[in-house]
N, C-alpha and C positions, 0 to 999 in steps of 0.2 A: 897484412888484407886488405886487400881494397871489397866494403863493404858497398851492395844494393839496396837500394832506396828508393819504395815507390812512395805512393799516395793514393788514400785514399777519402772519395766525396760520400763523409756523411748526412743526409737529413734530420733537420733534430726532428725527433720523432719524442711523445712519450714515453715515460719508466718505463713501461710492458714493453714494447712496442726495440727497443734500444738494445733492456738484455733479448728478446730476443734477437735482435742486428748478429751482438755477440755471441749468443752460443752455437748461431749458425760459421759469424766465423772463422770462430773456433775449430766448428764438429768439422766443416774445409780444411783449418790448415791440420790439423788428426789427422785430416786424411790423404793432404799431402806432403804428410809430412813427420814418416811416423820414425824420421827416430831425429836430433838432433841439429839444430839449423849451422853445427863446427860447421864447417866445410864443404859444406854442401851448397851454398843459394849461391848458385848460378844465375844469367841471369833469364837460358828458358822457368828456369823453375819460378821464379817473383813471379810470370809473365802467367806464368802452369798457373799461382797461387790469386795472382789480380782480376782474372777474369769472373771468380766461380763467387768471388767476393761482390763483385760492382756485381751479376747478374743477377746474387743472392737479396742483396742492397732493391735492384730494383724488378724485385718480387713483391718484395714489403711494400716499397715504396705503392708498388699499386694496386697489392691489396687491401696498404691503406688504404686510397681510394676510396675501393671500393666503396671499404666497409663508411666507409662516409661516407657515400652517398645510399649508402643500406642508410643508413643510421638516418641519413635526413628522406629519404623517402619513409621510409615510417613512425617522423612525426607527425609531416605529412597525412599521410596512412589514419596515420593515431588521432590526428583533430577532425580528422573528416568524418572518424567512425560519431564519436562525437558530439560533431556537429551534429548528423541522424538522426543519434540515439534525441539530442533533444526535437530534433525536426520529427519522429518518432514519435514524441511522446503528444510533442504537438496537436500532436495531424491525433492521436488515441481523444487527446481531448475535448479534440472537434466531432468526433465521428458517435462522441457518450452524448452531447452538447446535443451538435443535430440527430439525437437517433430520441432524443428523449421530444425536441421538440416535436417531430412526424409522426409521434405516438400519441401529438399534446393535439394535433392539426389531427392523422386520426380520430384523436375522444372527437374532437367539434365539430367532421364533418358527419357523427355519427346522429353527434345534438340537431345539430340544420336542419340533416335528411330526417328527422322524427320532425321538427317544428314542419319541415316544407311537409311533411304527409298533413298533420296536426293541419298545418293554414289550410289544409285543401278540403278537407273532411268538413270543416267551424266553415268554409264559403260556404259549400253545399247548405251548411247548417240553413248560417245565418241568410244568402239570398231572398229565401221566402219568405224568410220573420219579417226582412226590412219589407216588403212585395205591403205582409199583408196590415207590413205600422204603417204602411206610404194609405191602406186601402183604409184605414181607421182611420187616417185624418182626411182622410176625403171625403168623407160623411158622416165625419164632428163637426166640422167646416162647412156643407149645406146643412144640417142638421140644424148651428146653434144661432142666434141670434145673428144680427147679419155688424157685425165690429166690426172695423176695422178691415170688410171685408177684403176691398181689389189690398188689401197688405201682406193676403192671411194664400188670397188666393193665387198670388204674387212668390209667394210658397212653397206652395204647393208644387206651379209652377217649376220652380229650381232643383226640390226636391226629385221632380217626376225623371227630368232629364239629367241629375247627377245617379241615378239608379238603373237609368236602362245608353250606360257610359260602359262603351267596356273596354278605355280608354281609366275606367275608376277605379283601383281597391276595393275589396267589398270593408274596409278596414274605416275610408271616406267613405259609405258608402254610410256604414253602421252611426256615423260619429253624423254627420249627416242629420241621418232619418231621426234620432236620438234626436239629437237638437229640436229641430221642431217638436218635437213629444217633448221637449222640456219650457219649448217658448209657448206650448197648450196650454200646460199642464199652471203655468204659471199665472195666465188670465183669473185663473175661480178662484187664485191668493189678492186680487190686485184690484183697487179699482181708479178710472183717468174720465177726465174731461177732453174732450179732443170738438170741434167743429167737420160740421157735415149735415149735407139734404140731406134731408129725405120725403117720402111720397104721404099725404097727410091728405087724404081725400081725395082731392080729385086737383090736390095742389101739387110743384113742390118748394120747401118752407125750409133755411138756409136758417141754420141753429146750434147753440151744444149740444152734445150724447154722451149725457153720466151713462160707465158702463159701474156697474156691480157691480165685482167678478165674470163667470160664468151668468150667473141666475135674473144675470135684465138690464133695461137697456131703459134709458130716459131719455125725453129732448124735451129741452125748455129754449122756447122762442130770443131772438135774441134779445126784445123789448122785456122781457119775460110774463110778459103774459097773455101765454099758449103755454102745455105742457103736455105732451104727449109719453107711452107708453107702447113695447114693442108685444106681441103679440104671438106667442110663441105656436101656442093654436093654429091658430087664423093665419102667423106670418107675412102678417101688417102692422104699425106703426093704427092709434087710437089715441084719440082726445083724449084726457082726460078732465074730472068737473077741475074750478078752480079754489074749492081746499084745498085742492093737495101740492096748488100751486109753491104753498110757504116750501116747502118741507123739498118740494125741488129744486126754489132755486135755494134750501141748506146746500143740496145734497152739490151742485155742481161746484160751491163754493166752498164746498172740503175737497173735493176733487179737487179744484181750479190752488187750495189748499191756499186760500182767504184764508180762510175760517181753521179752528181747533175740530180734532171732529168729536160731534156728541150724537149718542142715540140718536138716530130717524123712525118717521113711524113712514114707510114707503108699498102702495099696492104693490104690489111682486104681480100678483094674479097667478096661470098656467106655469110655471116651472119646465118644461118639458111636453112636447109628445106624444110623448110614455108614459106621463101621470094621466093625462087627456084621455086615452084609449083604456089606463088602465081607473 
């Protein structure tokens, strides 16, 4: 008896896929051949068997391909999801940091606003104060003995220009006026000797002037043969008798640091105009 043979093209698949193929093949065979093969294998019957088996294999191959593609897409989506999760965590951290910075900046802005208000109030109060200090310095220098007169008057001019300059802030104005106050205050605790010309009687004489704090001014000619003192009440220089020359010479030498400090007897006279009126 002649036996018809046929070949099946089977793709190598995983074990579970091969099992599914054989189950489907067997189902097809049982459906086509409900009876034994003996005497029933005809040419038409073989063709009827081969066609559904081939179709089943093709469907399985297509299903496997679709599943592999879906698995690849699932893997890509999972990676994208994990990346998005990391980016989300980063954004949450950045948002938290930015929120903290925003709160800090808001607190700083509130502090600066309060400082600005306080500064405006301080400027409003300080400007009259600096003007008053300038007026007092002007009166003080006008009524003081005429020591370093040009230097002190130039300082007042600079101070007046600074106080009335709108481009200079109040802090700089306050610093300048307080600096002038401290310099004037320092004159009261120091002594110095400098050369200058004075009007003595009807003559202009060059000599050394000894300043004793803000208390008195004494004059000694360059040849050290005549001395004078500044009379505050009369606002003029007056000559001193010869018996005061020794003390004035010593005072000038001490002021020039040519002699050590010692106790001297100097004719102070009237200390201020106010004392004379009292």
